[in-house]
N, C-alpha and C positions, 0 to 999 in steps of 0.2 A: 571178464574178458581174461586168456590164457597168456601168460609172459613171454611166453614161445615166440619170435616174430615170424614164424612160417608157418605159423595155426593158425587157422579162423577161429571162429568164438567155439567155445568149449561147448555152449549147449545155446541152439538156435534160441532167438531173441523174435518172440511173436506178439509182442502189444508194445503198445506206445508208449508207456511211462517207459519200460526197459530199455527201449529202444532210445528213447529222447537221456535217459542217466548214462548211458553207454555212450553218448555223442557229449554231454557236455565233459564226464569222467576223459575222455580220450580228449578232450579240450584243452582240458587243464592238465592231462601229461602232458601233452605239448606245449604249452606257456611254460611250464617247470624243466625243460630240457629232459623229460623222464621219457620219450614216445616207446611205446613198446611194439611198435610194426615198423617195418621196413619195406621198399618195393626192394623184395629180393626175387629171381627164380625160382625158388622152390616156394615159397609165399602164393606164387601164381600159379604153382605146379600143383598146390593142395587143394586149389580152388578150382580146381579147370573143368573139374565136372558140373553136379547140378549146383546152383545158387540158390541163397536163400539169407539175400539181404536184408535188414532190419529198418531200412529208410532211405526213402529217397530226399536228395538235397539238391535244389532250385537255387542255383547263385549265382553269380556274376563271371563274364570270361575273365574279368583283370586277372592278371598272370601272378600276381600279388597274392592269390586265394585262391591253392591249393586244396579244394574240398578235403581229399584224403587224409592230407599231412594236419591241416588244421584240425582235424576229429581224430588225427591218431587211428584211422580204421585200415585193416589190413585187404587182401584181395577178397571180396564175394562179401564185404560187406555193408557196403550203399551202392546205391544208386547215383549217378550224378547228372543234372542236367545244368548247361548252363546259356545263356546268352547275355546279350547285352544288359547290365541293370535288371537283369533275369524277368527280363520281360516276356510275357507270353502270349505264344500265338500258335496255332493248332497243333503243331507240330511237338511243339512241349508240351500240352495238355492229352496230347496221347501218347506221350513217354513218360507223365507222371502214371495218367491211366494204368497206359502197362504193369507198369510197377506193384499198382494197386492189384490190377485184377489177375495178373498170371504171376507178378511173384509175391504175392502177398504180404509188402509190406506195411506195417504199423503204423509207420510213422511219415510224415511228410514235410521239411523243414522250408522254408523261405527264406536265404540268407541274402543280405544285402550287407554292403559293408561303408567303411567311412573312405571319403575323399574318391566318392564313385565318380569316373569321368566319364559316362555316361550323362548320368543325371545330372553335373555339374555343367557339361555339354547343353543340356536343355533346358536351364536353366538360364543361359546366356542366350539361347534362341531365342526362349520367349521373350526377353528384356529387349533383344534387339528387333523380335517382330520378322524373323527371318528363319523360317524352318525349312532345314535341308530339304534336298529333294529325293525321292527313289528311298531305297529300306531303312537306310539312316534317316528319315526321316519320321520313318513308321515307327522308329525307335520313339523319339522325341516325344512324338505325337500319343505315346503309349504312355511317357512317363510324366506328360504335361499334366495330367488331370492333380498329381500330387502333388507338384509344384504350383500348382494356380490354389490346389488347398491352404498349402500353409502360406501364400502370398509372393508375385514376383522380386516384390520388391523387399521382401522378411531380410536382413543381413546376414542369418544363419540360412539361406534360403535351401544350399544345398544339402547340408545337413539333413534337415528339418524334413524338405521331400525327400529323401533316401526312405528315412523309415516311415513317412506317411504311404513310400511306394512297397512298403513290405506290406503294409497292413493293406493296404489294398491288391497284390499281388496274395497275399497270403486267402483273403476271401473273394477274387477270385477262382481260384482253385478250389479252393471249398466248396463253391457254388456248381465246377464240373457234376455233371451226372453222377460220372461213375465214382469220383470222391463224395460227392453226398449221398450217396448212398450207402456208402461203406463208412462215413462217419456216424449215417443215423442207425445200422446197426450194432456202433460203438467197435469197430474195426479196425477203424485209421482215426488218428488227430493230424491238425494243421496246424504248425506252429510258424511264428517270427522271430527272427534275431539277425543282429548288426556283428558283421567282425570289425573289431579296432586294428586297425595295418601295423601300428606302435608299439600296443602291447599283445597281440597274439587271441587277447580274451573274447570270447563270443558272450554277446549279453543277450539272453531271452527276453522278448518284449509281451509284454503284458495282452 
């Protein structure tokens, strides 16, 4: 990547390995307080024409996890999809599918984070046996399988369920036909990761 914060990538990134390496490198720059990119209007203008992002990152709505910042990515570099605890619905799948089919991203990352409020709330709801009504209840229902998998009464249920939920989301996104076909053709990889709120480090999951 260029060191000019107003410019985009020096050359298009077209494969998953390079895309993942760029996200990892960007996170290291972020953690080291040496970011290359800022939210400058000149960078926005430079990327205002044709976009060629190298990844779509599916993350949580948590205000402490600004995805472009923690990966030190400039305008036009990544597509961002966010929902509570990165819960997947049709709109999320369609957004990811669009990034794959129409924008040609080679990498999909599902990013969970420590102390996720939505996961903690789901653990509490299942322990109390009281699932909220409406759309918030939908979030709990979607997170619940990961909580049950690690054990509702497990002392570290929220942390372990968050990681399990990342894995479940990776598998669900990977099974979506648009993504599955691209993975089978060797055009796309799907990976899971966890963000540490205290250190800023992104840990790739196996």
